[in-house]
Backbone as ProteinMPNN parsed JSONL, in Angstrom:
{"seq_chain_A": "XXXXXXXXXXXXXXXXXXXXXXXXXXXXXXXXXXXXXXXXXXXXXXXXXXXXXXXXXXXXXXXXXXXXXXXXXXXXXXXXXXXXXXXXX", "coords_chain_A": {"N_chain_A": [[123.09, 78.187, 138.979], [123.22, 76.547, 136.94], [122.632, 73.997, 137.897], [120.011, 74.315, 138.306], [118.906, 74.843, 135.857], [119.616, 72.571, 134.346], [117.757, 70.624, 136.286], [115.42, 71.786, 135.172], [115.309, 71.53, 132.465], [115.159, 68.703, 132.677], [112.56, 68.155, 133.822], [110.752, 69.435, 132.042], [111.61, 67.825, 129.907], [110.265, 65.5, 130.798], [107.422, 66.493, 131.164], [107.005, 66.618, 128.002], [107.377, 64.177, 127.484], [105.372, 62.63, 128.893], [103.145, 64.044, 127.846], [103.189, 62.964, 125.064], [102.908, 60.241, 125.554], [100.448, 60.382, 126.603], [98.962, 61.257, 124.285], [99.513, 59.006, 122.545], [98.397, 57.11, 123.889], [95.55, 57.912, 123.645], [95.26, 57.893, 120.835], [94.942, 55.239, 120.678], [93.006, 54.366, 121.983], [93.211, 53.292, 124.814], [91.566, 53.594, 127.535], [92.227, 52.938, 130.16], [95.206, 53.573, 130.51], [94.974, 56.365, 129.795], [93.519, 57.481, 131.785], [94.917, 56.61, 134.062], [97.306, 58.258, 133.477], [96.166, 60.844, 133.758], [95.08, 60.962, 135.883], [97.92, 61.15, 137.183], [98.67, 63.674, 136.847], [99.264, 64.498, 134.454], [99.251, 66.853, 131.797], [96.293, 67.972, 130.089], [95.765, 68.824, 127.772], [98.184, 68.104, 126.408], [99.831, 70.305, 125.677], [102.752, 71.029, 126.082], [104.215, 69.007, 124.808], [102.899, 69.364, 122.612], [103.697, 71.787, 121.287], [106.51, 71.277, 121.272], [106.993, 70.001, 119.279], [106.771, 72.238, 117.242], [104.142, 73.172, 116.397], [102.207, 75.515, 115.832], [99.573, 76.879, 118.608], [97.185, 76.988, 118.066], [97.002, 75.04, 116.012], [97.588, 72.355, 116.513], [96.41, 68.768, 117.386], [94.775, 67.925, 119.91], [94.773, 65.106, 122.682], [92.236, 64.751, 123.028], [91.14, 65.272, 120.251], [92.309, 63.526, 118.791], [91.193, 61.028, 120.186], [88.282, 61.692, 119.822], [88.346, 61.677, 117.238], [88.629, 59.051, 116.445], [86.314, 57.926, 117.289], [86.608, 57.426, 120.237], [84.795, 57.259, 122.666], [83.936, 56.905, 125.544], [87.115, 57.886, 126.011], [87.031, 60.694, 125.127], [84.951, 61.539, 126.76], [86.084, 61.51, 129.41], [88.729, 63.213, 129.195], [87.458, 65.544, 128.425], [86.146, 65.86, 131.409], [88.131, 66.014, 132.968], [89.188, 68.637, 131.793], [89.939, 69.064, 129.329], [90.408, 70.564, 126.076], [87.539, 72.129, 124.648], [86.704, 72.782, 121.596], [85.012, 74.97, 118.975], [85.294, 74.544, 115.595]], "CA_chain_A": [[122.066, 78.401, 138.225], [123.387, 75.595, 135.958], [121.982, 73.208, 138.345], [118.375, 74.798, 138.286], [118.539, 74.909, 134.425], [119.541, 71.176, 134.124], [116.647, 70.43, 136.542], [114.342, 72.528, 134.613], [115.318, 70.744, 131.396], [114.373, 67.496, 132.906], [111.188, 68.382, 134.146], [110.62, 69.708, 130.678], [111.157, 66.808, 129.115], [109.592, 64.642, 131.546], [106.2, 66.963, 130.548], [107.132, 66.449, 126.985], [106.987, 62.639, 127.172], [103.892, 62.367, 129.541], [102.123, 64.443, 126.889], [103.318, 62.195, 124.146], [102.033, 59.034, 126.117], [98.34, 60.727, 126.818], [98.58, 61.299, 123.038], [99.323, 57.699, 122.215], [96.832, 56.268, 124.699], [94.261, 58.362, 123.057], [94.966, 57.293, 119.893], [94.789, 53.844, 120.716], [91.508, 53.969, 122.545], [93.777, 53.029, 125.822], [91.335, 54.243, 128.426], [92.952, 52.947, 131.587], [96.161, 54.636, 130.074], [94.985, 57.853, 129.756], [93.202, 57.456, 133.457], [96.076, 56.771, 134.842], [98.017, 59.439, 133.196], [95.49, 62.259, 134.04], [95.077, 60.834, 137.67], [98.972, 61.735, 137.555], [98.59, 65.264, 136.704], [99.67, 65.141, 133.042], [98.323, 67.926, 131.255], [95.004, 67.01, 129.654], [95.838, 69.179, 126.311], [99.265, 68.073, 125.955], [100.347, 71.627, 125.5], [104.078, 71.333, 125.952], [104.557, 67.975, 123.83], [102.712, 69.688, 121.189], [104.671, 72.837, 121.152], [107.92, 70.734, 120.947], [106.872, 69.639, 117.781], [106.557, 72.987, 116.602], [103.131, 73.281, 115.799], [101.477, 76.634, 116.668], [99.106, 76.106, 119.427], [95.727, 76.688, 117.336], [97.017, 73.985, 114.87], [97.718, 70.895, 116.732], [95.645, 68.097, 117.871], [94.968, 67.356, 121.186], [94.548, 63.802, 123.062], [90.631, 65.131, 122.761], [90.903, 65.343, 118.829], [92.603, 61.94, 118.272], [90.144, 60.045, 120.526], [86.983, 61.831, 119.103], [88.266, 60.935, 115.532], [88.756, 57.48, 116.276], [85.26, 57.144, 117.904], [86.386, 56.42, 121.884], [83.636, 58.084, 123.305], [84.585, 57.02, 126.891], [88.064, 58.893, 126.733], [86.353, 61.895, 125.205], [84.106, 61.944, 127.998], [86.876, 61.465, 130.57], [89.379, 64.062, 128.599], [86.473, 66.527, 128.777], [85.936, 65.638, 132.717], [89.772, 66.584, 133.372], [89.336, 69.741, 131.292], [89.951, 68.973, 127.763], [89.818, 71.838, 125.458], [86.936, 71.803, 123.278], [86.556, 74.327, 120.594], [84.033, 74.524, 117.553], [85.68, 75.213, 114.32]], "C_chain_A": [[122.13, 77.167, 137.209], [122.519, 74.331, 136.818], [120.384, 73.131, 137.932], [118.119, 74.697, 136.575], [118.588, 73.452, 134.032], [118.164, 70.344, 134.847], [115.282, 70.821, 135.844], [114.068, 71.836, 133.328], [114.915, 69.03, 131.507], [113.289, 67.082, 132.992], [110.46, 68.649, 133.026], [110.789, 68.492, 129.764], [110.395, 65.751, 129.552], [107.962, 65.144, 130.886], [105.934, 66.412, 129.166], [106.443, 65.283, 126.705], [105.832, 62.478, 127.836], [103.103, 63.033, 128.475], [102.319, 63.772, 125.494], [102.794, 60.666, 124.725], [100.807, 59.375, 126.262], [98.158, 60.955, 125.153], [98.629, 59.92, 122.449], [98.033, 56.729, 122.345], [95.769, 56.487, 124.078], [93.842, 57.971, 121.809], [94.747, 55.692, 119.778], [93.816, 53.294, 121.316], [92.069, 53.107, 123.889], [93.051, 53.806, 127.223], [91.817, 53.817, 129.723], [94.432, 53.294, 131.412], [96.052, 55.822, 130.447], [94.292, 58.013, 131.168], [94.328, 57.725, 134.027], [97.121, 58.3, 134.417], [97.608, 60.816, 133.575], [95.647, 62.166, 135.255], [96.846, 61.405, 138.047], [99.269, 62.854, 137.326], [99.478, 65.512, 135.247], [98.89, 65.993, 132.237], [97.202, 67.451, 130.121], [95.156, 67.367, 127.671], [96.972, 68.964, 125.671], [100.238, 69.162, 125.342], [101.753, 71.519, 124.923], [104.772, 70.146, 125.137], [104.067, 68.502, 122.463], [103.554, 70.84, 120.354], [106.208, 72.105, 120.502], [107.849, 70.111, 119.598], [106.55, 70.829, 116.738], [105.295, 73.702, 115.941], [102.904, 74.758, 116.714], [100.326, 76.248, 117.545], [97.768, 76.049, 118.929], [95.699, 75.381, 116.241], [97.236, 72.518, 115.366], [96.601, 69.966, 117.34], [96.195, 67.962, 119.052], [94.78, 65.799, 121.742], [92.834, 63.972, 122.661], [90.2, 64.957, 121.217], [91.111, 63.951, 118.389], [91.37, 60.945, 118.886], [88.705, 60.194, 120.127], [87.217, 61.35, 117.821], [88.535, 59.886, 115.091], [87.151, 56.741, 117.066], [85.338, 56.441, 119.465], [86.103, 57.416, 122.633], [84.185, 58.195, 125.053], [85.984, 58.287, 127.061], [87.587, 60.117, 126.352], [85.974, 62.416, 126.175], [85.124, 62.493, 129.168], [88.045, 62.819, 130.453], [88.635, 65.317, 128.954], [86.297, 66.843, 130.764], [87.157, 66.231, 133.314], [89.853, 68.134, 132.807], [89.958, 69.957, 130.161], [89.565, 70.166, 127.274], [89.02, 71.432, 124.406], [86.438, 73.018, 122.469], [85.689, 74.132, 119.459], [85.238, 75.402, 116.47], [84.81, 75.979, 113.37]], "O_chain_A": [[121.076, 76.818, 136.676], [121.68, 73.744, 136.135], [119.753, 72.207, 137.418], [116.977, 74.445, 136.191], [117.628, 73.036, 133.383], [117.543, 69.533, 134.16], [114.234, 70.194, 135.995], [112.921, 71.538, 132.997], [114.481, 68.325, 130.596], [112.852, 66.031, 132.523], [109.386, 68.049, 132.968], [109.964, 68.306, 128.87], [109.838, 65.048, 128.708], [107.329, 64.334, 130.207], [104.882, 65.806, 128.963], [105.412, 65.137, 126.048], [105.01, 62.016, 127.044], [102.144, 62.321, 128.175], [101.454, 64.108, 124.684], [102.156, 60.034, 123.883], [99.974, 58.509, 125.998], [96.999, 60.781, 124.775], [97.642, 59.653, 121.765], [97.242, 56.082, 121.658], [94.969, 55.58, 123.849], [92.681, 57.73, 121.477], [94.397, 55.122, 118.745], [93.595, 52.083, 121.333], [91.362, 52.126, 124.125], [93.759, 54.516, 127.938], [91.713, 54.749, 130.521], [94.976, 53.282, 132.516], [96.791, 56.381, 131.256], [94.746, 59.01, 131.727], [94.715, 58.821, 134.432], [97.48, 59.167, 135.214], [98.384, 61.763, 133.706], [96.245, 63.039, 135.884], [97.031, 62.021, 139.097], [100.414, 63.14, 137.676], [100.189, 66.49, 135.016], [97.715, 65.671, 132.063], [97.454, 66.518, 129.358], [94.862, 66.66, 126.707], [97.105, 69.409, 124.531], [101.226, 68.907, 124.653], [102.05, 71.773, 123.756], [105.938, 70.346, 124.798], [104.61, 68.216, 121.396], [103.936, 70.812, 119.184], [106.789, 72.431, 119.467], [108.862, 69.781, 118.981], [106.148, 70.578, 115.602], [105.387, 74.618, 115.124], [103.286, 75.016, 117.855], [99.947, 75.109, 117.274], [97.094, 75.09, 119.303], [94.689, 74.863, 115.764], [97.051, 71.576, 114.596], [95.729, 70.638, 117.892], [97.377, 67.889, 119.39], [94.559, 65.127, 120.734], [92.344, 63.124, 121.915], [89.07, 64.558, 120.934], [90.286, 63.3, 117.748], [90.708, 60.213, 118.15], [87.945, 59.229, 120.051], [86.375, 60.64, 117.27], [88.695, 59.548, 113.918], [86.912, 55.558, 117.312], [84.679, 55.503, 119.914], [86.842, 58.253, 123.152], [84.656, 59.174, 125.632], [85.995, 59.236, 127.845], [87.652, 60.911, 127.29], [86.37, 63.498, 126.608], [85.035, 63.59, 129.721], [88.276, 63.442, 131.489], [89.15, 66.112, 129.741], [86.346, 67.976, 131.242], [87.002, 67.01, 134.254], [90.623, 68.875, 133.419], [90.533, 71.028, 129.968], [88.644, 70.829, 127.752], [89.365, 70.695, 123.482], [85.851, 74.02, 122.876], [85.672, 73.0, 118.977], [85.794, 76.493, 116.601], [85.293, 76.473, 112.351]]}, "name": "protein", "num_of_chains": 1, "seq": "XXXXXXXXXXXXXXXXXXXXXXXXXXXXXXXXXXXXXXXXXXXXXXXXXXXXXXXXXXXXXXXXXXXXXXXXXXXXXXXXXXXXXXXXX"}
């Protein structure tokens, strides 16, 4: 059971890091980087990364929030196409 636990910890850390990278690429307006990560299966809303920061689910900013707040419309469209969560506040 310990080997499975280590494997799941590694996978969790990879998911957190991938989410962090997606958030950073969205903040910077890196369309190619966002596209690549999404095509690799990175979670579009970066939930695991945000939860690792101890945010409550309804209070964190997704990559879509960052892209929209900075006017990166190509990235906004891309994130929505990949299922990015759009909510009206």
